[in-house]
C-alpha positions as CSV (number, residue, x, y, z in Angstrom):
1,M,30.4,25.2,-35.4
2,T,28.8,23.1,-38.2
3,W,27.0,19.8,-38.3
4,S,29.5,16.8,-38.1
5,P,28.6,13.2,-37.7
6,Y,29.6,11.5,-34.5
7,Y,28.9,8.1,-35.9
8,H,30.5,7.4,-39.3
9,G,29.4,3.8,-40.0
10,D,33.0,2.7,-40.9
11,G,33.7,0.6,-37.8
12,T,36.5,2.8,-36.7
13,Q,36.6,3.6,-33.0
14,R,36.7,7.4,-32.2
15,R,36.4,8.8,-28.7
16,V,34.6,12.0,-29.5
17,D,32.9,14.6,-27.2
18,L,29.2,14.0,-27.6
19,P,26.9,16.9,-28.1
20,T,25.0,18.7,-25.3
21,P,21.4,17.3,-25.3
22,P,18.4,19.6,-25.9
23,P,16.9,21.1,-22.8
24,W,13.9,18.7,-22.8
25,R,16.1,15.6,-23.0
26,T,18.5,16.1,-20.0
27,F,18.7,13.4,-17.4
28,P,17.7,12.8,-14.7
29,R,14.5,14.1,-16.2
30,Q,13.4,17.5,-15.0
31,S,9.9,18.9,-14.7
32,Q,8.8,21.0,-17.7
33,H,6.4,23.1,-15.7
34,A,8.1,26.3,-16.6
35,Q,8.1,25.6,-20.3
36,F,4.5,24.4,-20.7
37,Q,2.2,26.8,-22.5
38,P,-1.5,26.0,-21.6
39,P,-3.9,26.4,-24.5
40,E,-7.0,28.6,-24.3
41,G,-9.5,27.1,-22.0
42,L,-7.2,24.8,-20.1
43,V,-6.7,27.1,-17.1
44,E,-10.5,27.3,-16.6
45,A,-10.8,23.5,-16.9
46,V,-8.0,23.0,-14.3
47,N,-9.6,25.4,-11.9
48,A,-13.0,23.7,-12.3
49,A,-11.4,20.4,-11.5
50,V,-9.6,21.8,-8.4
51,Q,-12.8,23.5,-7.2
52,L,-15.1,20.6,-7.7
53,R,-12.6,17.9,-6.6
54,R,-13.1,16.0,-9.8
55,P,-10.6,14.3,-12.1
56,L,-9.6,16.2,-15.2
57,L,-9.7,14.1,-18.4
58,L,-7.5,15.5,-21.1
59,R,-8.0,14.3,-24.6
60,G,-5.7,15.0,-27.6
61,P,-3.0,13.6,-29.8
62,A,0.3,12.4,-28.5
63,G,2.8,15.0,-27.9
64,S,0.3,17.8,-27.2
65,G,1.6,18.3,-23.6
66,K,-1.2,16.6,-21.7
67,S,1.1,14.8,-19.3
68,T,2.9,18.0,-18.4
69,V,-0.3,19.6,-17.0
70,P,-0.1,18.0,-13.6
71,D,3.6,19.1,-13.3
72,Q,2.7,22.7,-13.8
73,V,-0.4,22.6,-11.5
74,A,1.5,20.8,-8.8
75,H,4.3,23.4,-9.0
76,E,2.0,26.4,-8.9
77,L,-0.2,25.1,-6.1
78,D,2.7,23.5,-4.1
79,L,1.2,20.0,-4.2
80,G,4.6,18.2,-4.0
81,P,5.9,15.7,-6.5
82,V,3.5,14.3,-9.0
83,V,2.6,10.6,-8.5
84,R,2.5,8.8,-11.9
85,W,0.6,5.8,-13.2
86,H,1.3,4.8,-16.8
87,V,-1.6,2.6,-17.9
88,T,-1.3,-0.4,-20.1
89,S,-3.7,-3.1,-21.3
90,R,-2.7,-5.2,-18.3
91,S,-3.2,-2.5,-15.7
92,T,-5.8,-3.3,-13.0
93,L,-7.4,-1.3,-10.2
94,R,-5.7,-3.4,-7.5
95,D,-2.3,-2.6,-9.0
96,A,-3.2,1.1,-8.8
97,L,-4.2,0.7,-5.1
98,Y,-1.6,-1.6,-3.7
99,R,0.8,-4.5,-4.5
100,Y,1.2,-7.5,-2.2
101,D,4.1,-10.0,-2.6
102,A,2.4,-13.0,-1.1
103,L,5.0,-15.5,-2.5
104,G,7.9,-13.4,-1.1
105,R,6.2,-13.4,2.4
106,I,5.7,-17.2,2.2
107,H,9.3,-17.8,1.2
108,A,10.6,-15.5,4.0
109,H,8.3,-17.3,6.6
110,N,9.7,-20.7,5.5
111,L,13.2,-19.5,5.9
112,S,12.5,-18.0,9.3
113,A,10.8,-21.2,10.5
114,A,14.0,-23.1,9.6
115,N,16.1,-20.6,11.5
116,T,17.0,-21.0,15.1
117,L,17.7,-17.3,15.8
118,P,15.6,-15.6,18.6
119,D,13.8,-13.5,16.0
120,N,12.6,-16.4,13.9
121,N,9.0,-15.5,14.5
122,Y,9.4,-12.1,12.9
123,D,6.7,-11.6,10.2
124,D,6.1,-8.0,9.3
125,I,3.5,-8.0,6.5
126,G,4.3,-4.4,5.8
127,D,7.6,-5.6,4.2
128,Y,5.6,-7.2,1.5
129,L,3.1,-4.5,0.7
130,Q,3.5,-1.3,-1.3
131,L,0.9,1.2,-2.1
132,G,0.2,1.8,-5.8
133,P,0.1,5.2,-7.4
134,L,-3.7,5.8,-6.8
135,G,-3.4,4.3,-3.3
136,T,-0.5,6.7,-2.5
137,A,-2.5,9.7,-3.8
138,L,-5.5,8.8,-1.6
139,L,-3.5,8.9,1.7
140,P,-4.7,11.4,4.1
141,T,-2.8,14.7,3.8
142,K,-3.2,18.4,4.6
143,R,-2.9,19.3,0.9
144,P,-4.0,17.3,-2.1
145,R,-1.5,15.2,-4.0
146,A,-1.2,15.4,-7.7
147,L,-1.7,12.2,-9.7
148,L,-1.2,11.5,-13.4
149,I,-3.1,8.6,-14.9
150,D,-1.4,8.5,-18.3
151,E,-3.0,7.0,-21.4
152,I,-6.1,5.6,-19.8
153,D,-7.5,4.8,-23.2
154,K,-4.9,2.0,-23.5
155,S,-6.5,0.2,-20.5
156,D,-8.6,-2.9,-20.4
157,L,-12.3,-2.0,-21.2
158,D,-13.3,-2.6,-17.5
159,L,-10.8,-0.4,-15.8
160,P,-12.6,3.0,-16.2
161,S,-15.7,1.5,-14.6
162,D,-13.6,-0.2,-11.9
163,L,-12.3,3.2,-10.9
164,L,-15.7,4.8,-10.4
165,D,-16.3,3.7,-6.8
166,V,-12.8,4.6,-5.5
167,L,-12.8,8.0,-7.2
168,E,-16.3,8.7,-5.9
169,R,-15.6,7.7,-2.3
170,G,-12.0,8.6,-2.1
171,E,-11.2,5.5,0.0
172,F,-10.5,1.8,-0.2
173,E,-9.6,-1.3,1.9
174,I,-6.5,-3.5,1.8
175,P,-8.1,-6.9,2.8
176,E,-4.7,-8.4,3.8
177,L,-4.4,-5.7,6.4
178,A,-8.0,-5.6,7.5
179,R,-7.8,-9.2,8.6
180,H,-4.2,-9.1,10.0
181,P,-3.9,-9.4,13.8
182,Q,-1.7,-6.4,13.9
183,P,-4.0,-3.3,13.7
184,V,-1.4,-0.7,12.6
185,V,1.1,-1.5,9.8
186,S,3.7,0.7,8.0
187,V,3.6,0.3,4.2
188,R,5.9,1.7,1.6
189,T,4.4,4.3,-0.7
190,W,4.7,4.4,-4.5
191,H,8.2,4.9,-5.9
192,S,9.5,6.2,-2.6
193,F,11.4,5.2,0.5
194,E,8.7,6.8,2.6
195,T,6.1,4.7,4.5
196,A,2.5,5.3,5.5
197,T,0.8,4.1,8.6
198,I,-2.3,2.1,7.8
199,T,-4.9,1.3,10.5
200,R,-7.0,-1.9,10.1
201,G,-6.4,-1.8,6.3
202,Q,-8.4,1.4,5.7
203,I,-7.2,4.3,3.6
204,A,-9.4,7.4,3.2
205,C,-8.2,10.7,1.7
206,T,-8.8,13.9,3.7
207,E,-8.1,16.0,0.6
208,F,-9.1,14.5,-2.8
209,P,-6.1,14.4,-5.0
210,F,-5.8,16.6,-8.2
211,I,-6.0,13.8,-10.8
212,V,-5.2,14.3,-14.5
213,M,-6.1,11.4,-16.8
214,T,-4.8,11.6,-20.4
215,S,-6.3,10.0,-23.5
216,N,-5.1,9.8,-27.1
217,D,-8.6,9.2,-28.2
218,E,-8.0,5.6,-29.1
219,R,-11.3,4.6,-27.6
220,G,-14.4,6.0,-25.9
221,F,-15.5,5.7,-22.2
222,P,-18.7,4.9,-20.4
223,E,-21.1,7.8,-19.6
224,A,-21.0,7.0,-15.9
225,F,-17.2,7.6,-16.1
226,L,-17.4,10.7,-18.2
227,R,-19.9,12.5,-16.0
228,R,-17.6,12.3,-13.1
229,C,-14.8,14.0,-14.9
230,I,-14.1,17.6,-16.1
231,R,-13.3,17.0,-19.8
232,F,-11.0,19.1,-22.0
233,A,-9.9,18.5,-25.5
234,M,-6.4,19.9,-26.4
235,P,-6.9,22.1,-29.4
236,P,-4.7,22.1,-32.5
237,A,-1.7,24.4,-31.8
238,S,-1.9,27.7,-33.6
239,P,1.2,29.4,-35.0
240,E,1.2,31.9,-32.1
241,M,1.1,29.1,-29.6
242,L,3.8,27.1,-31.3
243,H,6.1,30.1,-31.3
244,K,5.5,30.5,-27.5
245,I,6.3,26.8,-27.0
246,L,9.5,27.1,-29.0
247,A,10.6,30.2,-27.2
248,A,9.9,28.6,-23.8
249,H,12.2,25.6,-24.7
250,L,14.8,27.2,-27.1
251,G,14.7,30.8,-26.3
252,P,13.1,33.8,-28.1
253,G,13.7,34.7,-31.7
254,V,12.0,33.8,-35.0
255,T,14.4,33.0,-37.7
256,G,13.3,32.4,-41.3
257,T,13.8,28.6,-40.9
258,R,11.9,28.5,-37.6
259,A,8.9,30.4,-39.1
260,T,9.0,28.1,-42.1
261,L,9.0,25.0,-40.0
262,V,6.1,26.3,-37.9
263,T,4.0,27.1,-41.0
264,E,4.7,23.7,-42.5
265,F,3.8,22.0,-39.3
266,V,0.5,23.9,-38.9
267,E,-0.5,23.3,-42.6
268,R,0.2,19.6,-42.4
269,V,-1.8,19.2,-39.2
270,S,-4.7,21.1,-40.7
271,R,-4.7,18.6,-43.6
272,G,-5.2,15.8,-41.1
273,E,-1.6,14.5,-40.7
274,R,-0.6,13.3,-37.3
275,L,2.4,15.2,-36.0
276,A,3.6,15.9,-32.4
277,V,4.9,19.2,-31.0
278,D,8.1,17.4,-29.8
279,Q,8.8,16.5,-33.5
280,L,8.7,20.3,-34.2
281,L,11.0,21.0,-31.3
282,N,13.5,18.4,-32.6
283,A,13.4,19.9,-36.1
284,V,13.8,23.5,-34.9
285,H,16.7,22.5,-32.6
286,L,18.7,20.7,-35.2
287,L,17.9,22.9,-38.2
288,T,18.1,26.4,-36.6
289,D,20.6,26.2,-33.7
290,E,23.9,27.7,-34.8
291,S,25.8,25.3,-32.6
292,V,24.4,22.4,-34.6
293,L,23.4,23.5,-38.1
294,A,22.1,20.1,-39.3
295,P,21.6,19.7,-43.0
296,D,18.0,20.6,-44.2
297,N,17.5,17.0,-45.7
298,L,16.9,15.9,-42.1
299,R,13.6,17.7,-42.1
300,Q,11.7,14.9,-43.7
301,L,13.2,12.4,-41.1
302,L,12.3,14.6,-38.1
303,L,8.8,15.6,-39.3
304,R,7.6,12.1,-40.5
305,E,3.9,11.6,-40.0
306,L,3.2,9.4,-36.9
307,S,0.7,7.2,-38.8
308,N,3.4,6.1,-41.2
309,D,5.4,2.9,-40.7
């Protein structure tokens, strides 16, 4: 089978069979824990974070596999599904701990007050509360949860400092529940239909979660924040490591084209160009897979430097 376009750009409708996606782009998304190849030193850093119950701060360029680390650790240590918090410039500590829909509760109360049904006094505050990713990770459990705080360097400047007390103490309070007349309330957890029972608004972990925070080195962090973390910088991938990554995703075998692409990738990165490993995966998949056999002129498109427009 040779490369053939699915889209022709001529406006003619054709119902063609679309190609099978590459293994790392199948949906629903699957964990890549089996494919991830930890660089030298990362295993020791993870074990230190697990032993010391400290967050692990992973620094490195985009596409270096940082966000896959908690998937592999959670799988190997049987910590359950990874709780994920993707940080933006608008992220706040409260959002990470819990969300409260006050307006929704007021609206429901007004509707209930106008209703003549026997249950018109029903007002369960738990219906309007949901634990955030960090709040869910801090629930008391027999085994630690795994939490990914992704791209924390994109946060507001105050967020790392705001996290210090919660990460140090492993507990927090939900004020709306602390002053609520009902002492025990069931609250939904993050991205789940499960609920957690909260007593007097207090949440305190019994096992500190395994926390991985990733940074693309777009900014620095306060010393007080850094000293509470185990820090690890993802090293530039060597040719040997890249071949292991490619084999894990695409199967073993080093063709001439695959070796050439790896060599080109390493040389360009060593010159200071910004390239991601998933770009190399895309190029190898399209340019070496016998079921695809894309033309070589796609190489420039697939391996375009990230700093370019």
